[in-house]
C-alpha positions in Angstrom: 23.7 -60.4 5.0 22.7 -57.0 7.6 21.5 -53.5 6.2 25.0 -51.4 7.2 26.4 -54.3 5.1 24.3 -53.7 1.8 24.5 -50.1 2.0 28.5 -50.2 2.5 29.3 -52.5 -0.4 27.1 -50.7 -2.4 28.8 -47.4 -1.5 32.0 -49.2 -1.9 31.4 -50.3 -5.8 30.0 -46.9 -7.0 33.5 -45.6 -5.5 35.6 -48.4 -7.1 34.0 -47.9 -10.0 33.9 -44.5 -10.2 37.1 -44.0 -9.1 38.3 -46.8 -11.8 36.3 -44.0 -14.5 38.2 -41.0 -13.1 42.0 -42.4 -12.8 41.8 -45.1 -16.4 38.9 -43.3 -18.6 39.1 -39.7 -17.5 38.2 -38.0 -21.4 35.3 -40.8 -21.5 33.9 -39.7 -18.3 34.3 -36.2 -19.3 32.2 -36.4 -22.3 29.5 -38.7 -20.3 29.0 -35.4 -18.7 29.1 -33.3 -21.1 30.5 -31.9 -24.4 32.9 -29.1 -23.9 33.9 -31.5 -20.6 34.7 -33.5 -23.2 37.0 -31.3 -25.2 38.5 -29.4 -22.4 41.8 -31.6 -21.7 41.9 -28.9 -18.3 39.5 -31.8 -16.9 41.9 -35.1 -17.1 44.3 -34.2 -14.3 41.3 -33.0 -11.7 39.6 -36.1 -12.6 42.5 -38.8 -12.2 42.5 -37.2 -8.2 39.2 -37.1 -8.1 39.5 -40.6 -9.2 42.3 -41.9 -7.7 40.7 -40.9 -4.1 37.4 -41.9 -4.9 39.1 -45.4 -5.2 41.2 -45.7 -2.3 38.7 -44.8 -0.8 35.6 -47.3 -2.3 38.4 -50.5 -1.0 39.4 -48.9 1.7 35.2 -48.8 2.3 34.8 -52.5 1.0 37.5 -54.0 3.6 35.9 -53.2 6.0 34.8 -54.9 8.3 32.0 -54.3 11.1 34.0 -54.8 14.1 36.7 -53.0 13.2 37.3 -49.7 15.2 38.0 -47.6 12.8 34.5 -48.0 11.1 33.1 -45.5 13.5 35.3 -43.3 11.2 35.0 -44.2 8.4 31.4 -44.3 7.5 31.5 -41.0 9.6 33.7 -39.2 6.8 31.5 -41.0 4.0 29.2 -39.2 5.6 31.0 -36.1 5.1 32.4 -36.6 1.6 29.0 -37.6 0.3 27.8 -34.5 1.4 30.1 -32.2 0.5 29.7 -33.5 -2.8 26.3 -33.4 -3.3 26.5 -29.7 -2.0 29.4 -29.4 -4.6 27.3 -30.7 -7.2 25.0 -28.3 -5.6 26.7 -25.0 -6.0 28.0 -26.0 -9.1 24.4 -26.6 -11.3 23.4 -23.1 -9.8 26.0 -21.4 -10.9 25.8 -22.5 -14.3 29.2 -24.3 -14.2 28.1 -27.5 -15.2 25.5 -28.0 -18.2 21.8 -29.2 -17.3 23.2 -32.8 -17.5 26.2 -32.8 -16.0 24.6 -30.8 -12.8 21.7 -33.7 -12.6 23.8 -36.8 -12.8 27.2 -35.9 -11.0 24.1 -34.5 -8.3 21.4 -37.6 -8.4 25.6 -39.3 -8.1 26.6 -37.6 -5.2 23.1 -38.0 -3.1 22.8 -41.0 -3.7 26.0 -41.8 -2.6 25.1 -39.6 0.6 21.9 -41.4 1.1 23.8 -45.2 1.3 26.3 -43.0 3.4 23.4 -42.5 5.7 22.3 -45.8 5.8 25.0 -47.5 6.6 26.5 -44.7 9.3 22.9 -45.5 11.4 22.9 -49.1 10.3 26.5 -50.0 11.5 25.6 -48.3 15.3 21.7 -49.6 16.1 24.4 -53.4 15.5 26.8 -52.4 16.9 
């Protein structure tokens, strides 16, 4: 299996896991991010919206074939989505909108996802 495929599948699995968690276990996700979020019921709705979006994107990546005409677009979008998620997590951390633990966790997850997306995109160009 080629590097681009491995990173694409890894990113898809992370997306599917996090998406399912947000969609079906938003309260548990909130508790893992920090005590205040776990007690705030307003977190549940956006977590579910995030969850379904992430789940659909994960399945899209998982079913993507290297020779699909849409592959370059999907991989470019993955880089944009995860880089934006990383920037948003850093921004929220700097503004104090997330607790220290939540800020670190969301930033690390988003940064790893960004790295996987970049490697997938670059490797797909070399393989194609």
